[in-house]
C-alpha positions in Angstrom: -19.0 -117.9 -209.9 -19.5 -121.7 -210.2 -23.3 -121.6 -209.4 -23.8 -118.8 -212.0 -21.9 -120.7 -214.7 -23.8 -123.9 -213.8 -27.2 -122.0 -214.1 -26.1 -120.5 -217.5 -25.1 -123.9 -218.7 -28.5 -125.4 -217.7 -30.3 -122.6 -219.5 -28.1 -122.8 -222.6 -28.8 -126.5 -223.0 -32.4 -126.4 -221.7 -31.7 -128.8 -218.8 -34.0 -128.6 -215.8 -33.2 -129.2 -212.1 -35.8 -132.0 -212.2 -33.8 -133.8 -214.9 -30.5 -133.3 -213.0 -32.2 -134.6 -209.8 -33.5 -137.7 -211.6 -30.1 -138.6 -213.1 -27.9 -137.6 -210.2 -30.0 -138.6 -207.2 -29.5 -135.2 -205.6 -32.7 -133.5 -204.4 -34.3 -130.8 -206.6 -34.2 -128.4 -203.7 -30.4 -128.8 -203.2 -29.9 -128.3 -207.0 -32.1 -125.2 -207.0 -30.3 -123.6 -204.0 -26.9 -124.3 -205.6 -28.0 -122.9 -209.0 -29.3 -119.7 -207.4 -26.2 -119.4 -205.2 -28.3 -119.7 -202.1 -26.8 -122.9 -200.7 -25.5 -122.3 -197.2 -23.0 -125.0 -197.4 -22.2 -125.0 -201.1 -21.6 -128.4 -202.6 -18.8 -130.9 -202.3 -16.7 -131.8 -205.3 -18.4 -135.1 -205.4 -21.9 -133.5 -205.6 -20.7 -131.1 -208.3 -19.4 -134.0 -210.3 -22.7 -135.7 -210.0 -24.4 -132.6 -211.4 -21.9 -132.4 -214.3 -22.1 -136.1 -215.1 -25.9 -135.8 -215.1 -25.8 -132.8 -217.4 -23.6 -134.7 -219.8 -25.9 -137.7 -219.8 -28.9 -135.5 -220.5 -27.2 -133.3 -223.1 -23.8 -134.4 -224.4 -21.4 -131.5 -224.6 -22.8 -129.6 -221.7 -20.0 -130.5 -219.4 -17.3 -129.3 -221.8 -19.4 -126.1 -222.3 -19.5 -125.6 -218.5 -15.7 -126.2 -218.3 -15.0 -123.7 -221.1 -17.2 -121.1 -219.5 -15.5 -121.7 -216.1 -12.1 -121.3 -217.8 -13.1 -118.0 -219.5 -14.4 -116.7 -216.2 -11.2 -117.6 -214.5 -9.0 -116.0 -217.2 -7.8 -119.4 -218.5 -8.7 -119.3 -222.2 -7.9 -122.4 -224.1 -8.3 -124.9 -221.2 -8.6 -128.4 -222.4 -11.5 -130.6 -221.4 -9.0 -133.0 -219.7 -7.7 -130.1 -217.6 -11.1 -129.0 -216.4 -11.4 -131.5 -213.5 -8.0 -130.2 -212.1 -9.0 -126.6 -212.5 -12.4 -127.1 -211.0 -11.1 -129.1 -208.0 -8.5 -126.4 -207.4 -11.1 -123.7 -207.5 -13.4 -125.6 -205.1 -10.4 -126.2 -202.7 -9.7 -122.4 -202.7 -13.4 -121.7 -202.0 -13.4 -124.2 -199.1 -10.2 -122.6 -197.8 -11.6 -119.1 -197.9 -14.9 -120.3 -196.3 -12.9 -121.7 -193.4 -11.2 -118.4 -192.6 -12.3 -116.2 -189.7 -13.4 -112.7 -190.6 -10.1 -111.3 -189.3 -8.0 -113.7 -191.4 -10.2 -113.1 -194.5 -9.6 -109.4 -194.1 -5.9 -110.0 -193.9 -5.9 -112.2 -197.0 -7.8 -109.6 -198.9 -5.4 -106.9 -197.9 -2.5 -109.1 -199.1 -4.2 -109.8 -202.4 -5.1 -106.2 -203.0 -1.5 -105.2 -202.3 -0.2 -107.7 -204.8 -2.6 -106.5 -207.5 -1.8 -102.9 -206.8 1.9 -103.3 -206.8 2.1 -106.0 -209.5 4.1 -108.3 -207.2 4.6 -111.8 -208.8 3.4 -114.9 -206.9 5.9 -116.6 -204.6 5.7 -119.9 -202.8 5.4 -119.2 -199.1 4.3 -121.4 -196.3 1.8 -119.1 -194.7 -1.1 -120.5 -192.6 -4.0 -118.1 -192.5 -6.3 -120.4 -190.6 -7.1 -119.7 -187.0 
């Protein structure tokens, strides 16, 4: 989701990977892999912020656009620009958590989530460690 929104934002504002690379100091290859969703390791929060800061320097308003698109994709209409860093960091933390799960634990998590959605069960705070 994040790489797709990043790519859409670059296209919308006419920003190239070369421009992002020059401003951020991150290689064009790494930017291209991330933008296409092909990066094997993803990107850290720090690198993503380098991308967003570079976009903003190149085309002011692009970071706010990215955040608004991210909020819409996540079902959080009306997110403020100041809330975007918290939302984005939370999303990246969840992605890192899921990436760290074994296949068995991921399957278990998916079954729990599917059950909640199917049954309309409200969220509860539980201390459940799904990592192996």
